[in-house]
C-alpha positions in Angstrom: 113.2 111.8 150.2 114.9 109.4 147.8 111.8 107.3 147.6 109.6 110.3 146.7 112.1 111.4 144.1 112.1 107.9 142.6 108.3 108.0 142.4 108.3 111.4 140.7 110.9 110.2 138.2 108.9 107.1 137.4 105.7 109.2 137.0 107.5 111.7 134.7 109.0 108.9 132.6 105.6 107.2 132.3 104.0 110.5 131.2 106.7 111.0 128.6 106.2 107.5 127.3 102.4 108.0 127.0 103.0 111.4 125.2 105.3 109.6 122.8 102.8 106.9 122.1 100.0 109.5 121.5 102.2 111.5 119.2 103.0 108.4 117.1 99.3 107.7 116.9 98.4 111.3 115.9 101.1 111.4 113.2 100.2 108.0 111.7 96.5 109.0 111.6 97.3 112.4 110.0 99.6 110.8 107.4 97.5 107.8 106.5 93.9 109.1 106.9 94.3 112.9 106.7 92.4 113.7 109.9 93.3 114.7 113.4 93.0 112.3 116.4 91.7 115.0 118.8 89.0 116.0 116.2 88.1 112.3 115.7 87.7 111.8 119.5 85.4 114.8 119.7 83.1 113.7 116.8 79.6 112.4 117.2 78.8 108.7 117.5 77.9 108.2 113.9 80.8 110.2 112.6 83.2 108.1 114.7 81.7 104.9 113.2 82.6 106.3 109.8 86.1 107.1 110.9 86.5 103.6 112.4 85.4 102.1 109.1 87.8 104.3 107.1 90.6 103.4 109.5 89.8 99.7 109.2 90.2 99.9 105.4 93.5 101.8 105.8 94.8 99.2 108.2 93.8 96.4 105.8 95.6 98.2 102.9 98.7 98.5 105.2 98.5 94.8 106.0 98.3 93.9 102.4 101.4 96.1 101.7 103.2 94.2 104.5 102.2 90.8 103.1 103.5 91.7 99.7 106.7 93.2 101.1 106.1 96.5 99.4 108.8 99.1 99.9 106.4 101.6 101.4 105.2 99.3 104.2 106.0 100.6 107.7 105.5 98.4 110.7 105.5 101.3 113.1 102.8 103.1 111.1 100.8 99.8 111.1 101.1 99.5 114.9 100.2 103.1 115.5 97.1 102.9 113.3 96.0 99.7 115.1 96.4 101.5 118.5 94.3 104.4 117.2 91.6 102.0 116.0 91.6 100.3 119.4 91.4 103.7 121.1 88.5 104.8 118.9 86.7 101.5 119.4 87.1 101.9 123.1 85.3 105.2 123.1 82.6 103.7 120.9 82.0 100.6 123.1 80.9 102.9 125.9 78.2 104.5 123.7 77.0 101.6 121.6 75.9 99.1 124.2 73.2 97.0 122.5 73.8 98.2 119.0 76.2 96.7 116.4 79.4 95.2 117.9 82.4 97.4 117.8 85.0 94.7 118.3 87.1 93.0 115.7 85.3 91.4 112.7 84.6 87.7 112.9 86.7 85.8 110.3 85.0 83.7 107.7 85.9 80.3 109.2 84.5 81.1 112.6 81.4 82.6 111.0 80.8 79.5 108.9 81.3 77.2 111.9 78.8 79.3 113.9 76.3 79.3 111.1 76.6 75.6 110.5 76.1 74.8 114.2 72.8 76.6 114.3 
């Protein structure tokens, strides 16, 4: 009985933690990009690509604020936006097998090395 209760408690706490993470992501997306996460997940393939591009620009602006130590920079918002981006890219990777890569962009140094080696 005690073991079953411990498992139920662990499952409940894990569920609460995942709800908290999802809530943070939804709030950050709504505040920063003015659209709903559930709606973004339900969009078509092309529309999600546009949302991902918009989210990438938002994260880049947030990163620049952090680098410049701007007073409005929020690390928690930055993390939540990155998690949303990863989540949206994960749903896109299933659908875009063979089309343009959905992963992180290759930085300039790696791109130059790859191009010079060819």
